Rosetta silent file (secondary structure, phi, psi, omega in degrees, C-alpha in Angstrom):
SEQUENCE: MVAVNYSTIRNNLKTYCDKASDDGEVVIVTRKEEKNVVILSMEQYNQLQKQVANAKYLSMLDKSMQQIQDGGIVIKDIKDFED
SCORE:     score description
SCORE:     0.000 S_00000001
   1 L     0.000  135.040 -171.913   97.364  126.549  100.005 S_00000001
   2 E  -137.156  139.408  179.505  100.125  129.078   99.390 S_00000001
   3 E  -118.207  133.589 -174.969  102.927  128.969   96.811 S_00000001
   4 E  -134.197  147.348  175.560  106.282  130.645   97.437 S_00000001
   5 E   -77.318  166.193 -176.295  109.506  130.747   95.511 S_00000001
   6 H   -63.046  -33.470  178.507  112.628  129.085   96.851 S_00000001
   7 H   -68.429  -35.337  176.862  114.338  132.273   97.890 S_00000001
   8 H   -68.169  -42.050 -178.314  111.409  133.357   99.975 S_00000001
   9 H   -66.142  -41.642  177.057  111.144  129.998  101.692 S_00000001
  10 H   -55.510  -42.789  177.739  114.892  130.038  102.356 S_00000001
  11 H   -73.633  -25.527 -169.028  114.617  133.450  104.033 S_00000001
  12 L  -134.457   39.025 -176.755  111.548  132.739  106.013 S_00000001
  13 H   -53.713  -45.526 -179.011  111.644  128.987  106.616 S_00000001
  14 H   -56.612  -47.525 -176.193  110.472  129.107  110.241 S_00000001
  15 H   -57.661  -47.901 -178.004  107.431  131.256  109.256 S_00000001
  16 H   -70.764  -36.477  176.209  106.309  128.817  106.524 S_00000001
  17 H   -64.868  -36.690  173.640  106.986  125.736  108.696 S_00000001
  18 H   -64.272  -42.370  176.253  104.729  127.335  111.446 S_00000001
  19 H   -57.935  -43.591 -179.668  102.100  127.953  108.760 S_00000001
  20 H   -73.450  -41.460 -178.952  102.122  124.305  107.817 S_00000001
  21 H   -78.000  -38.415 -170.814  102.300  122.889  111.374 S_00000001
  22 H   -98.155  -32.668 -177.599  100.132  125.349  113.225 S_00000001
  23 L  -106.754   -0.596 -175.048   97.613  126.511  110.581 S_00000001
  24 L    68.711   17.437  179.336   97.401  123.420  108.455 S_00000001
  25 L   -72.869  138.930  172.640   98.619  125.321  105.390 S_00000001
  26 L   -99.137  126.683 -176.254  100.086  123.487  102.471 S_00000001
  27 E  -109.420  124.900  176.147  103.082  125.346  101.194 S_00000001
  28 E  -103.270  123.330  172.056  104.276  124.750   97.643 S_00000001
  29 E   -92.443  116.711 -179.218  107.823  125.716   96.988 S_00000001
  30 E   -91.952  138.003  178.555  108.346  126.777   93.449 S_00000001
  31 L  -128.384  133.175  176.125  111.840  126.411   91.921 S_00000001
  32 L   -61.723  122.649  175.819  113.069  127.660   88.655 S_00000001
  33 L    59.502   20.566 -179.837  113.759  124.891   86.197 S_00000001
  34 L  -136.329  164.359 -179.794  113.439  122.357   88.980 S_00000001
  35 L   -76.484  142.336 -179.595  110.474  120.275   90.235 S_00000001
  36 L   -69.845  155.373  175.801  108.283  121.937   92.820 S_00000001
  37 E  -128.984  163.658 -177.559  108.106  120.596   96.360 S_00000001
  38 E  -126.468  137.694  170.977  105.400  120.695   99.070 S_00000001
  39 E  -107.948  122.085  175.881  105.666  121.417  102.799 S_00000001
  40 L  -143.545  162.803 -179.499  102.869  120.069  104.902 S_00000001
  41 L   -67.124  161.192 -178.713  102.360  119.190  108.529 S_00000001
  42 H   -66.334  -38.619 -177.631  103.208  115.714  109.916 S_00000001
  43 H   -57.375  -48.694 -178.434   99.519  115.353  110.762 S_00000001
  44 H   -63.059  -46.538 -178.938   98.476  115.998  107.098 S_00000001
  45 H   -58.198  -36.945  178.891  101.252  113.704  105.884 S_00000001
  46 H   -72.643  -37.789  178.226  100.047  110.863  108.190 S_00000001
  47 H   -62.283  -43.940  177.574   96.495  111.366  106.981 S_00000001
  48 H   -59.922  -43.753 -178.660   97.645  111.054  103.361 S_00000001
  49 H   -67.017  -38.173  178.635   99.575  107.864  104.182 S_00000001
  50 H   -68.558  -31.967  177.216   96.548  106.388  105.910 S_00000001
  51 H   -68.777  -38.377 -179.086   94.350  107.267  102.879 S_00000001
  52 H   -65.895  -47.785  179.886   96.834  105.533  100.607 S_00000001
  53 H   -59.963  -40.300  174.532   96.852  102.419  102.790 S_00000001
  54 H   -65.652  -40.270  177.965   93.008  102.375  102.937 S_00000001
  55 H   -65.576  -32.548  173.935   92.741  102.727   99.249 S_00000001
  56 H   -64.438  -43.598 -178.204   95.122   99.717   98.832 S_00000001
  57 H   -70.461  -46.741 -176.345   93.075   97.653  101.316 S_00000001
  58 H   -59.380  -39.995  175.703   89.782   98.685   99.652 S_00000001
  59 H   -60.302  -43.379 -175.866   91.320   97.713   96.193 S_00000001
  60 H   -64.397  -49.455  177.611   92.272   94.366   97.610 S_00000001
  61 H   -61.018  -40.386  177.649   88.673   93.813   98.837 S_00000001
  62 H   -66.687  -35.693  177.475   87.200   94.798   95.538 S_00000001
  63 H   -69.404  -36.611  173.554   89.427   92.263   93.779 S_00000001
  64 H   -59.621  -48.962 -178.943   88.383   89.586   96.320 S_00000001
  65 H   -64.029  -38.990  176.730   84.716   90.368   95.683 S_00000001
  66 H   -65.511  -36.570  178.218   85.267   90.156   91.905 S_00000001
  67 H   -66.320  -39.492 -176.208   86.882   86.732   92.315 S_00000001
  68 H   -66.381  -48.856  176.322   83.894   85.563   94.337 S_00000001
  69 H   -60.776  -30.226  175.086   81.512   86.838   91.712 S_00000001
  70 H   -76.232   -7.892 -175.142   83.565   85.194   88.978 S_00000001
  71 L    74.596   26.049 -177.959   83.399   81.985   90.852 S_00000001
  72 L   -91.613   43.979  173.492   87.095   81.880   91.487 S_00000001
  73 L  -125.597  158.896  178.123   86.681   80.400   95.035 S_00000001
  74 L  -120.299  127.279  173.936   86.922   77.046   96.510 S_00000001
  75 L   -96.716  127.659  177.238   84.601   76.041   99.341 S_00000001
  76 L  -116.026  151.338  171.759   85.917   73.570  101.845 S_00000001
  77 L   -86.620  142.052 -177.629   84.319   71.900  104.712 S_00000001
  78 H   -59.459  -23.698  177.534   85.977   72.434  108.080 S_00000001
  79 H   -64.471  -22.847 -178.990   86.160   68.705  108.389 S_00000001
  80 H   -75.134  -10.053  177.078   88.770   68.671  105.642 S_00000001
  81 H  -100.111   -7.506 -179.624   91.149   70.443  108.052 S_00000001
  82 L   -80.913  150.477 -178.688   90.784   68.051  110.930 S_00000001
  83 L   -85.922    0.000    0.000   93.297   65.279  111.609 S_00000001
């Protein structure tokens, strides 16, 4: 991870984009009196998005398991769905 100020990134954008995409470097762009931003490769971004989706899915499974343990389920016979 490398942190650079806004002026440096502006003057050397290609170099830092290459560091992010080719070397997997996370680049933090620091800005005076503004919120900082991060440059990362598309591959790293996609991995983060996948992790978020997986965390949501696991949370849903945990909630379902808790409902089962709490007795919050209804068991039906398959015959109940036949015509």
